[in-house]
Structure formats: C-alpha cells, structure tokens
N, C-alpha and C positions, 0 to 999 in steps of 0.2 A: 774740863777746867770750865768753872762757873764765871760768867761774864758779869763785870761790875758796871752798874748803872749809877754813878755819881753825877749829880748835875755840875758842881764845881769842877770835878775832875775832866769830866766831858769837854767844858768850854775850854779850860786850859791847856789840855792834851792837844785837842784839835786847834786851838789858835796856836802853839808852837809848831806843829807840824804844817799847818795851812801857811805860816808865814815863811818856813824853809822853802815850801814847795813853790809859793807864789813869788818872792821877792828877787828872784834871781832873773833879773830883767837880761843880762848877758847871755846865760844860756838860752833864755827865749829868743832871742835875736838870732842865735846860731841855727834855730830849727828851721827845716824846710817847712812848706805849706801844709803837708800832710801831718807832719808831726806837730805843728801847731795846732791842727784841729783834734789831735789826740790829746794834746797838753790841755787844752781848752775842755773837752769831754771830760777829762780826769778831774779838772777842778770843779767842774758842775757837780760830777758825782761825789767828790768828797765834800762839797758844801752841803748836799742832801744827805748824806751819810753822818754829817754833824747833827744837823738838824733833827732826824729819825732818832739817834742817841738821845739826845737832849729830851725829846718828848717821853721816850721811853724812861728816861731818868726821873722826870717828872711824875710820871704815873706810878713807878716804883715807890718813890719817896711818898706820893698820896697815899699809896696801899700800905705803908706801915702804920698809918692812923686810921684810915678810914677803909671800910669794907668794900671790895670790888671783885666780883667772880673773873676767874681767867676769860672766859668768854667777853665780857665787857672790858676787860684790859686790852685783849686784841684788838676789839672794834675802836677803841680809843686810839690806839697806837695805828693802827691802819687809817682811821679818819683824819688823824692829825699830823702824820709823818711828813707831809710836804711843807716847805717853808710858807706857801701862800695860804695855809691854813693856821699860822699862829694867830691871827686876830681872831678867829673862831674860838681856838684853844684858851686864850686868855678869857675871853666871855663865857666859855664853859666853865671856868674855874671862879668866874667873877672877881677877877684881878683888877686893880686899879693901878697902872704904871705910872701915874704922874709924879709920884713921890720919887720913884727909883730913877725917873727920868732926870728930874730935878737934881739929884745926887750925881748923877754922871752928865750932865748938861756941858760942864766946861771941857771935859774930855771928848764928849761928841763933837762939840763945836770947834775943838783944835783941829779935828779931821774933817769935818764937814761943817762949813760956817752957815750954810743957809737952814739946817735943821734947828727949829727952835721949840718944837714941842712933839709929844709921843705921836700925836696924830701925823704929824709932818714926817717923822721918822717912819712908821708904819706905811704911810703914803709912796715914800721915796723908795721902801724894801719893795712895795708891790710893783712899782713901776720898773725898777730893776729887774725883777722877776719875770715880767712880762717881754722885756727885751731879751733876756737870756734863754728863755723858753724856746726861742725859734732855734736855737742850738741843740736844746733838749728834743725837739719834735720835729728835727729834720729839715726845717725851714733855712737850709744853707746850700752852696755848692762845695763839693770837695776839694776843689782847687782854688778857693779863695783865699786870698792871703789875709790873714787875722794880725794885723799889727799889734804889738804890745799894749798900745792904749786901749784898742778893743779888749782884750784879754784882762788888765786893769779894770777896768770899768765893770766887765760881767763877771768877773769872778774875786779880784782882790777887793774891790770897793764894795761889791755886794756882800762879801763876807764879813768886812768891818762893820757895815749896818747891822747885818744879821747878827752878828756877835754882841753888838751893843743891846739889842732887842732881847737875845737870850740872857744877858746878864741882868737886865732890867725884868725879864719876866721871872727869873730866878730870885730876884731880891724880892719881889712882891709875892711870890709863892712863899718864901720862907717867913717872911714876915706875917703872912695870913694863914699859916698853916693849920691852926688850930679853929679856924673860922671858915673852912672852905665848905662849899655846897656838896652835896649828894651828888655826884656826877653821872651814877648809873641810870638814873631816870631819863637822862638825854642822850644816852648811846643807842 
C-alpha cells in the first residue's frame, strides 16, 4: 500500500489524533510515575512523527512541479525532519511566513496571548523544543513524577505552537508554489 503525503491531511489527521491522545488529563492523572514517562515519550515521538511526515509531504508536493532526484529528496527529508530545523527549511524554500502569520494571528493569540509575530512564534517553538529535548536525550530520572502541567507544556502546548507553524508554512508554500527556488543546489 502506498503512503500518502498530503500536507493538509497530515496536519488535520495528526491534529485530531494528538488532541485525543493529549487532552485526557484524568487518564493521565491515574498513571503511575513510570507510565507517565512512557506517555510523555510517546507524545514526544508523536510530535516528531508529525513533523517528519509534514516535511515529506512538502517535499513530495515540491517534486510535482520541480525536479529533484531521489537522492536529493532523501537528503532533504533527513536534514529537515526534526522540528528544530523548520526555520532552516523555510529559509531553503525562501518562504515569507508573515502574511500567513497575520491570517492566523487571532487564532494564535487566543491560545498564546504573548505571541505577536512569526519570529516570536518560532522562538517559542525553539525554547519549548530545548526544554523537551531533555526527555528525548535521557536527561531525566526514571522515577521523577511528571505532573500534568509539565506534560501539557512539553507536549500539548509544544504541538499547538508547532501546528500553527506547520499551517503557516503550508499556506506560504502553496501561495508560492510556482515561484520556489531550485533547492537541489543547497542539499
């Protein structure tokens, strides 16, 4: 079975899956300490999976219009598959995210009042990413209690910021689809 890489489907499908997974604070509170760590790790893995599938979908859409060898495609996916690389990916495609940010600003500020620009949104993603990477890279104790607030901040809030960035990136990509640079020279 062939895997589909549609950017809008990726965002919407993962959005709904993520909300089901994360918004059940009662179930989370009933978990023991080690289960909370597993739950947190699953959330981290899921958000990284969302990002990688999104990058693949953008690359595949790019390849419908522009030529890109399989080797270059794989390089691009490998290089930009982590959420920390989204700013570099946006730069690679020469995307200006300001218009898309302004179109989404009201929704963004409903959830995150302190975010007032695309640069601010990207820096918050970067800050959150640095904090949650402690869990990805083993900087924790197995028997630490992870309260729901930490889970919410590191998983739910991160993914909400991340989803806004993905939606904004997708909008800008679609708006500029016929004017994108040849990315093969930068891979």
